[in-house]
C-alpha positions in Angstrom: 75.3 141.1 216.0 76.3 137.5 215.3 80.0 136.9 215.9 82.7 134.2 215.8 85.1 134.5 218.4 88.5 132.6 218.5 90.2 133.0 221.9 93.6 131.8 222.8 93.4 128.8 220.4 96.2 126.2 220.4 96.3 123.4 217.8 99.0 120.8 217.2 99.0 118.7 214.0 101.5 116.1 213.2 103.6 117.2 216.2 103.9 120.7 215.0 102.2 123.6 216.8 100.1 125.2 214.1 98.3 127.7 216.2 99.8 129.0 219.4 97.4 131.3 221.1 95.6 132.8 218.1 92.6 135.0 218.8 90.3 137.3 216.8 86.6 138.2 216.3 84.7 138.1 213.1 81.3 139.8 212.7 78.3 139.0 210.5 77.8 141.5 207.7 81.5 141.9 207.1 84.2 140.2 205.0 87.1 139.1 207.2 90.2 138.1 205.4 92.8 135.7 206.8 96.2 136.5 205.3 99.6 135.2 206.1 102.5 133.0 204.7 102.0 129.3 203.8 101.8 127.3 207.1 100.8 130.4 209.1 97.5 128.7 210.2 94.8 130.1 207.9 93.3 126.8 206.9 93.4 125.5 210.5 91.5 128.6 211.7 88.8 128.1 209.1 88.5 124.3 210.1 88.1 125.5 213.8 85.4 127.8 212.8 83.7 125.1 210.8 83.8 122.7 213.7 86.0 120.3 211.9 88.9 120.7 214.4 88.8 121.6 218.0 91.6 123.4 219.9 93.6 121.6 222.5 93.4 124.9 224.5 91.3 127.9 224.1 87.8 128.5 222.7 86.0 128.9 219.5 82.4 130.3 219.8 79.5 131.4 217.6 77.3 133.8 219.4 78.7 132.8 222.7 78.2 129.1 222.2 81.0 126.6 221.6 81.0 125.7 217.9 79.4 122.3 217.4 79.0 120.9 213.8 75.4 119.6 213.7 72.3 120.3 211.6 71.4 123.5 213.2 75.0 124.7 212.6 75.0 123.5 209.0 71.9 125.6 208.3 73.7 128.6 209.5 77.3 128.1 208.4 78.6 127.0 205.0 82.2 125.7 204.6 84.1 125.8 201.3 87.3 123.9 201.5 90.3 124.5 199.4 90.3 122.6 196.1 87.0 120.8 196.5 86.3 117.8 194.3 83.4 115.6 193.4 83.9 111.9 193.7 80.9 111.1 191.3 80.1 112.4 187.9 77.3 114.6 189.1 75.7 117.3 187.1 76.4 120.9 188.1 72.7 121.3 189.3 72.7 118.1 191.3 76.0 119.1 193.1 74.6 122.6 194.0 71.4 121.1 195.2 73.6 119.3 197.9 73.8 122.6 199.6 70.1 122.4 200.4 70.3 119.1 202.2 70.4 120.6 205.8 67.0 122.0 205.1 65.1 119.1 203.8 67.1 115.9 204.4 68.6 113.3 202.1 66.1 111.8 199.6 63.4 114.4 200.1 61.9 116.1 197.0 63.1 119.6 196.0 60.8 122.4 197.0 60.1 125.7 195.4 62.4 127.3 197.8 65.2 124.9 196.9 64.8 125.6 193.2 64.8 129.4 193.8 68.0 129.2 195.9 69.8 127.0 193.4 68.9 129.3 190.4 70.1 132.3 192.4 73.3 130.5 193.4 74.0 129.5 189.8 73.3 132.9 188.5 75.4 134.6 191.2 78.4 132.5 190.4 78.1 132.7 186.6 77.5 129.0 186.3 73.9 128.9 184.9 75.2 128.1 181.3 76.6 124.7 182.4 74.0 123.6 185.0 73.4 120.2 183.0 77.1 119.5 182.5 79.0 117.0 184.5 81.2 118.6 187.2 84.1 116.4 186.1 84.0 118.0 182.7 84.7 121.5 184.0 87.9 123.3 184.3 89.4 124.0 187.7 88.2 127.5 187.8 84.7 126.5 186.7 84.5 123.9 189.4 85.6 126.3 192.0 82.7 128.6 191.1 80.2 125.6 191.2 81.3 124.6 194.6 80.8 128.3 195.7 77.4 128.0 194.3 76.7 124.9 196.3 77.8 126.7 199.5 75.6 129.7 198.6 72.6 127.6 197.7 72.2 126.9 201.5 71.5 130.7 202.0 73.8 130.6 205.0 74.3 133.3 207.5 78.0 132.6 207.4 80.4 131.5 204.6 83.8 130.1 205.5 86.0 129.8 202.5 89.5 128.6 202.1 91.2 130.5 199.2 87.9 130.7 197.2 89.5 132.8 194.3 92.6 130.6 193.9 92.7 129.1 190.3 90.1 131.7 189.0 90.9 134.0 186.1 91.3 137.7 186.9 87.7 138.6 185.9 86.1 135.9 188.1 88.5 136.6 190.9 87.1 140.2 190.9 83.5 139.2 190.3 83.6 136.6 193.1 85.1 139.1 195.6 82.5 141.7 194.6 79.8 139.1 195.0 80.9 138.1 198.6 81.2 141.8 199.5 77.8 142.6 198.2 76.2 139.7 200.0 77.8 140.8 203.2 76.5 144.4 202.7 73.1 143.6 201.3 72.2 140.2 202.9 74.0 140.4 206.1 76.3 137.3 205.2 79.3 136.9 207.4 82.3 135.9 205.3 85.6 134.6 206.6 88.0 133.7 203.9 91.7 133.1 203.4 93.5 135.0 200.6 97.1 135.5 199.3 96.2 138.4 196.9 96.8 141.5 199.0 95.1 143.9 196.7 92.0 141.8 196.8 92.3 141.7 200.6 92.8 145.6 200.7 89.8 146.3 198.3 87.1 143.8 199.4 87.7 142.9 203.0 86.4 145.0 205.9 88.6 143.3 208.5 91.9 141.5 208.1 93.6 139.0 210.4 97.4 138.7 209.7 98.7 135.3 211.0 102.4 134.7 211.7 103.8 131.6 213.1 100.5 130.4 214.5 99.6 133.7 216.2 97.7 136.7 215.2 100.3 139.5 214.5 97.7 142.1 214.0 94.0 142.3 213.2 92.0 145.4 212.0 91.2 147.4 209.0 93.1 146.8 205.9 94.8 150.1 206.4 96.0 149.2 209.8 97.1 145.6 208.8 98.7 146.2 205.4 101.5 148.3 206.7 105.2 147.8 205.5 106.5 146.6 208.8 103.7 144.0 209.1 104.2 142.7 205.6 107.9 142.5 206.0 107.7 140.5 209.3 104.8 138.1 208.4 105.3 137.7 204.7 108.9 138.6 204.1 108.2 141.1 201.4 108.5 144.8 200.5 105.3 146.0 198.8 104.2 149.0 196.7 101.0 150.5 197.8 98.8 153.3 196.3 95.2 154.4 195.6 93.3 154.1 192.3 89.8 155.2 191.8 89.6 155.8 195.6 90.4 152.2 196.5 93.8 151.0 198.0 96.0 148.4 196.3 99.1 146.6 197.5 101.5 145.1 195.0 104.3 142.8 196.4 107.4 144.0 194.9 110.5 142.1 196.3 111.4 139.6 198.9 112.8 141.0 202.1 115.2 139.3 204.4 114.5 141.6 207.4 
């Protein structure tokens, strides 16, 4: 089974220790959610997995090999940053087509496989209806779905996504998480994403990693991680939890000082 492994990772940015010995394993075919307070290190972990940062100490590996951002890696792993933007007035279809570049190179003509992958990505993300519109004419939530389509158009083995549902309306938050869960189960996609919504984390993630002060406080199933004592320590909250239609939910209820 394909796995990302972060082992004893230390990262310092701007003179601050952002990660201080963090470690966990993410497996392909599962949705792994990174949760934690602002500044806990979620984005830094994703950038390590994407090969955009390297630890001062420790290791980050994919299938036993140290992560290296090159063409072979780009064909396997898609990275969706937080709040992506287009610097040019590209059409939606043109932007999504950029996700195919690792397979054919810049300037090469689209193939039938490219067109099929683009159409599927647009359909999956509910963006087919504005494929000819300029990306810059879209709302923030619409842009977020288009950039997700670009990532999926590359038919990656892994998707690394930094808060992919931030800014989406509730319906698209749910459909996006359902899509990622379905692709992990049906297509074997490995998903590692950061989330603030604890109910989405509880419902749609197979594995959670709770970061606290640059370390992993606990990792495991949502049931094991989303316990009151862990939420109180890492997030400073008291939460109400329950089960509806045989699925767990967690509702942050009040701030906690201890």
